[in-house]
C-alpha positions, 0 to 999 in steps of 0.5 A: 510484536503481537500477532494482530500487528504482524498480520497488519504488516503482512497485509501492507506487504501484500499490497506492495508485492501486488504493486511490484508484480503488477498483478491486478488480481493480487491488488484486487485481493488486497482491497476491501470488498466495499463500495466506499474505499479511497485512493490518492495516487501522486498527482491524481485527484482523490478516487472515492469508490472501489470501482474507480480505485480498481480502474486506476490500478488497472490503468497503472498496472496494464502492460507494466511488467514488474515495477521496481517498488518497495515499501520501506521503514513501515510504522504500524498501529491498530485502532480496534478494527482499523489498522494504519501503516505509514511507510516510504515507497521506493521506486529505483532512486525516488521516494514517496511517503504513503499512508495505508489504512486497513479494516479488519473484515472476516478475520483479515486486514483489507485496504480501504485507503492508500495515499502516496505523495512526494517528499521535500527531502528523503529522510535517513530512515527511508534511505537506510530501510531501502531493502525490499519488502520481505516475501512471505 
């Protein structure tokens, strides 16, 4: 695996670690510092500005305590300064599918889009890969 791909996967791991820790500060550090980022939480309409995205995370993470979420079976690829990671999100016994898009900014990968949604059925790779995201 290239160092660049490893760095992209590290950024994706950081997103799930921030989510699991219910840390708004860590979540804020994951997202790109630009006004036009996007997020689609399951069942929510699209959110299309950084201010609104961070407000949504503030609402989700407020008084949550640790959240039992892990990212499993990630598949990552790089297109120049854009990185894409598709994976499954595991919450206890529930699974979602997610696409996370990152941009390389100042030498590090920062999230510009997150979309998570339901699965019609949970594929075997999500079941087998249900180990927690490794801590770095």
